[in-house]
N, C-alpha and C positions, 0 to 999 in steps of 0.2 A: 315098775310100776309109777307113773306122774305121781306126785305129791298131791296134786291138785284134782287129780279126779280118783275115785273110788267107785270101781264096777263101773255101772252107767249112771251114776249122781256125783253132782257138782261134791267138793268136800261140805263137809257140815260146818264147820265152822265159818269157812268163806260165806256159805251162804247167810250164815247168822249175821254175821261183819254187814254183809249189803244189803238185806232186809233192815238192820236195827238202825243203819244210820239215817240223821235226820238233821234237817238245818235246825241251826239253834239260833234262838232270838234273845235270850236270858245266859248271859254269863256269869261263874263268880267270880270276885276279884282279883284270884289266885292268878300269877303270872306263870307263863308255860316255860319251859326250859328251852331256852334257844337251840341247843345241840338237837332237841327232838324235834323241833319244827325243819331244822336245816336237813335233818334224816328223812323227813318228808318229804321235802323239796325234791332230795335225791331222788326218792322212791318216783316222784313226779315225771322225772326225767326219763323214764324207763316205757312212757306211753308209747305206743306205735306213732309213727311219724312217715308218711311219705319220703322216699328218698332222703331217709333220714335228717331232714332238714334241722331237726331241734328248734323250732321257730321260739320257743316260749322264752320268755324272760321274766323274774322273779324278783319282786321289790320288796323286803320287809321294812315296814314305813314306823319309824319312830315316834316318839312324842311329838316333836316340834311341826311335824309333817302333819300327822294324824290331825292335832287341833287346826291347821290349816285347812283339812280336807272337811273336818267337821264343822268348821266355820262357814266354809263355803257354800257345805249341802243345807246348811240353817238358812243361808241368806237365798237359796234355792225355794227352800222350802215358804220363806217368810212372803215371798213373793205371789205363791200359788195359795197356800194355807193360812196365813196371817200370823203376828207376832207369837202369839202362845204354842201352836204346831213348832215353829222353829226352835222357841226357848226348849219343848219337850225332845226334839228331834235332837239336838244340841247335846242335851245331858244323857239321853242313851249313849248316841255316837260315841262321847267322851268316856261312857265308863266299860267301853270294850276292851279287853285287855290286850287283846293281838290285832296286826293288823297285817295285810299282806296284798301286794297286787300282782297279777299275772298278765302280761302283756303279749302279743302275738307280733313277730317282725311283719311287716308289709312285704308286699311282691307286687310286681308290674302284671303278671300273669293271673288274671283273675281264680284262675280252677287252681293253681299252686296255692295262694293266698287261702281260699274255701279249705283247701287240703290241710293245711297249717293250720288253719281255726278250729278243724277238727281234731287236730293232734293235740290242740292245746287244750281242749274240754278233754280227751281223755286223761291229758297230764292233771287236770284238774280233778277230775275224780281218783285218781290214782293218789292226790294230795290229801283228798278227804279222807278216804278210805284209811290211808296210813295214818292221819290224827286220828280217828275216831277208834283204832285198834288199839289206841293208847290212852284213851279215854278223852281225846278233845275235839270239841265239837267244830261247826265250823257254819258258817253261812256265807253262801257268794251271790252278791250283790251286783246288778248291772245298772244300777239306777243313774238318773240325767248327768249327776257329779261324775261320772266316772269318762263322762263324753265331753265335759266342759274344757276348755281351753287352760283357765287357772287350774284344774286338775293337774292338766300336764305341768305346767310351769312348775307348781308348787315339788314336784318329783323329778324336774329337768328332763322330762320325758318329750321325745320328738315325734310329733303327731304323723309327720310324713313316714317316719322311719317303723313305727309301731301302734299297735290301737289298745285297750285296754280289752280285756277277754272276762276280768273281775276282779272286783275288789271283795276279797275273803276275809271274814273277822272270823278269829279262834281264840278258844279258851276252854276250860272247863265249864260244863254245864250249868249252870242254874237250874234250870227245866228243860226237858224234853218233849216235846209234843209227839201224840202219836199219829200214825198216817196208814193208810189205805192205799193199796194198787187194786187197777181191775183186775178180774179174773185174767188167765192167759187167753181162755177162750174169746173175750172180747179184741185181744190187741193182735191175735195170731191167725194169720192166714195160710194153709198148707196150699200150692200149687203144685198140680201133677204136671 
């Protein structure tokens, strides 16, 4: 019998894992073991990908690059929301213990690039579930900073070759918010 399916029901532990995962906004100061993160990235790479393109690239962000990105983001916030909001945002971002960027390789064929982006999103879900299974929370962000040319420069990324799928924060959660989903009947239509 397949380990993932028992009778007609999805494995209870897997269902619990998926239903309990949340975006985490508040992290404890405790650092996450790098081997654990690398293990989660390896599992992320098992996401489905059309034509086996494996379009994802992962970048673990160290302290120096994290500071550059946090300050860039604070500058963007300052323009729109003022100095006080920028200072608060900078402190908050610098307190996040772990940072990772996921990119997708560009392709001249628009359909292929769309399929590759979908594969990267599947990889992101694998990553987040793998980390969550080890008690590590994540937040997937796609804010304006991730599209800024200075962000690409800070990480030595070529925007002609890849685009950012997301900036992922990770760490041990200091708090986990509750969340609900719509009942299945509101999102499922069965066609004859």
